[in-house]
N, C-alpha and C positions, 0 to 999 in steps of 0.2 A: 948574038948580041941582043937579042930580042929577051932573052931572060936576063941579061945584066940589067937593061934597062929597065924592065918591070919590076924586079928585084927593087932598084936603086929608087923608083917612084913609090914604091910600098915603104920603102925604109925612109925616104923623105917624107911623106904622108904618116909614118908613126913619130917621127921626131919633131913635124911641126905639129902634130896632136898634143903632143907633151909640153911642146914649147907653148901653145897657144893657151894653156891650163896654167901654167905658172905665173900667178899674180904680180912677180916681183921682176919678170922680165919686160923689157922694154920693147915693144912690138914694132915700132918704127925705126931701129939699128939696122943699119944695112950691115953691119959686120956679124951681128948675129945670125941673118938670113944667107948671107955668104959662107959661115961656117955651117949652118944647116944642110946648104947645099953641097959643098965639101965633103960633109961627113955623110952624105947620102952618096957620094959619087963613089967614095971609097969603101963601098958596103961589105965588100968582105974581108975588112979588117973590122969594121964598127959594130956590124950586125952581131957577129958571133957573142962580143963583149958585152952588148947590149940583152942578149937572150941570157946570159950566164948571170948575170946580175938581176934580170928578172926570176930566174930560177931560183937563184940562192936567198933571195928576200921571199919567195913564195914557200920554199922549204921552211926558214925563219919564221914565218908567220903562220904556216899549220903546225909546227912544232909549240911555239907559244899557247897557241888557241888550245891545242890539247891540252897544256898545263894549266891554263887560265879556265874561267869559268865562261860559258857559252857567251858569245857575244853576238849583237846584233848588229845587222847590217852586211855587205856582201863585200869580199876583198878583190879587187880587180888587180890583175898581175901588173899593168902597166901604172898604178899608183905608186910602184916601188921607186919609178924612173923622178917623180916630182918632189921625192925627198931629199 
């Protein structure tokens, strides 16, 4: 039970971080926060999908970076979820 709770808290913090970075999202909407809590509670279903999206976007970004000229700035994997 402890592992489930810790992973749910980590998932909640990750989703919350991405949510707070979104400029267009209303931060005072109770439904949004309930959805984030629900997504964290069912992390065995949501976490693998989030990881898959991050890895796919990261590979695509690396592939584009190799083909294009060197770009300045650092690419963070969690930035893909904001798009």
